[in-house]
C-alpha positions in Angstrom: 1.6 -30.0 8.6 -1.1 -31.5 6.4 -3.6 -29.1 4.9 -7.3 -29.7 5.5 -9.3 -31.2 2.6 -11.1 -28.0 1.9 -8.0 -25.8 1.5 -7.7 -26.3 -2.2 -11.3 -25.3 -2.8 -10.9 -22.3 -0.4 -7.8 -21.1 -2.2 -9.5 -21.3 -5.6 -12.5 -19.5 -4.3 -10.3 -16.7 -2.8 -8.4 -16.3 -6.0 -11.7 -15.9 -7.9 -13.1 -13.4 -5.4 -9.9 -11.4 -5.5 -10.0 -11.3 -9.3 -13.5 -9.9 -9.3 -13.5 -7.7 -6.2 -10.0 -6.7 -5.1 -8.9 -3.1 -5.7 -5.6 -1.2 -5.3 -5.0 0.3 -1.9 -2.1 2.0 -0.2 -1.2 1.0 3.3 0.6 3.7 5.4 2.0 2.6 8.7 2.2 4.6 11.9 3.7 4.3 15.3 1.5 4.2 18.5 2.4 8.0 18.8 0.8 8.7 15.4 4.1 9.3 13.6 5.0 7.6 10.3 6.7 4.3 11.1 10.1 4.3 9.3 10.6 0.6 9.9 7.4 -0.2 7.8 7.5 1.7 4.5 4.1 2.3 2.8 2.9 -0.4 0.4 0.4 -0.6 -2.4 -1.4 -3.9 -2.5 -4.7 -5.3 -3.9 -7.4 -6.3 -1.4 -11.2 -6.5 -1.1 -12.5 -3.3 0.5 -16.1 -3.0 1.6 -17.5 0.2 3.1 -20.9 0.5 4.8 -23.7 2.7 3.6 -22.8 5.6 5.9 -25.5 5.5 8.5 -26.2 8.8 10.1 -26.4 9.1 13.8 -27.8 11.9 16.0 -25.2 13.4 18.3 -27.8 13.4 21.1 -28.3 9.7 20.9 -30.5 7.4 18.7 -33.7 8.5 20.3 -33.1 12.2 20.3 -34.7 14.3 17.7 -34.0 17.7 19.2 -30.5 17.8 17.9 -30.1 19.0 14.3 -26.5 17.9 13.9 -25.9 14.4 12.6 -22.7 12.5 12.0 -22.2 10.1 9.0 -20.2 7.1 10.3 -18.7 5.0 7.6 -17.3 1.7 8.8 -15.4 -0.6 6.5 -13.7 -3.9 6.3 -10.7 -5.0 4.2 -9.8 -8.6 3.4 -6.2 -9.3 2.4 -5.0 -12.6 0.9 -2.3 -13.7 3.4 -0.6 -16.0 0.8 -0.1 -13.0 -1.5 1.3 -10.7 1.3 2.7 -13.1 4.0 5.1 -10.4 5.4 2.4 -7.7 5.9 2.5 -6.3 9.4 -0.7 -4.2 9.9 -1.6 -2.7 13.2 -4.4 -0.5 14.7 -3.9 3.2 13.8 -2.4 2.4 10.4 -4.1 3.9 7.5 -5.6 2.6 4.2 -6.2 4.7 1.1 -8.6 3.5 -1.5 -6.7 4.4 -4.7 -9.4 3.5 -7.3 -12.3 5.3 -5.6 -13.4 8.9 -6.2 -11.5 11.2 -4.0 -9.2 8.4 -2.8 -10.7 8.2 0.7 -8.6 7.3 3.8 -9.6 4.8 6.4 -8.0 4.1 9.8 -7.4 0.5 11.0 -9.4 0.0 14.2 -8.9 -3.8 14.6 -6.7 -6.4 13.0 -8.1 -9.9 12.9 -5.2 -12.2 12.1 -6.7 -15.5 13.4 -8.0 -16.7 10.1 -5.8 -19.0 8.1 -6.4 -17.4 4.7 -7.3 -13.8 5.2 -6.1 -10.9 7.2 -9.2 -8.9 8.1 -9.1 -5.2 9.0 -11.9 -3.4 10.7 -11.8 0.2 9.4 -13.1 3.6 10.4 -13.3 6.6 8.0 -10.3 8.8 8.6 
């Protein structure tokens, strides 16, 4: 298979981005029943993790002002260099722990996008 002309430039750009923005994370793997998956031991890797600003939403719906309770929903996205971790098998319901952040917050994998040629992209929810 012949690489596309842009692959060299893409690979250099990814390496630069990872040097500047990647952080240590721990991946913990779970079965579909919510138990730790013994066939996939936990791993610490470096990846780019971006978390939203924590929009708050009314329980009664976006137009409702009568409710006083609000939920802070923090969504995130993690980008993993596939060339660095080619054997990584991440699935929905697995968990990610941000090791370098205050409180080392946990996130749950909601969606795995493995269609890109260079990055494995995980859609995350706050756990």
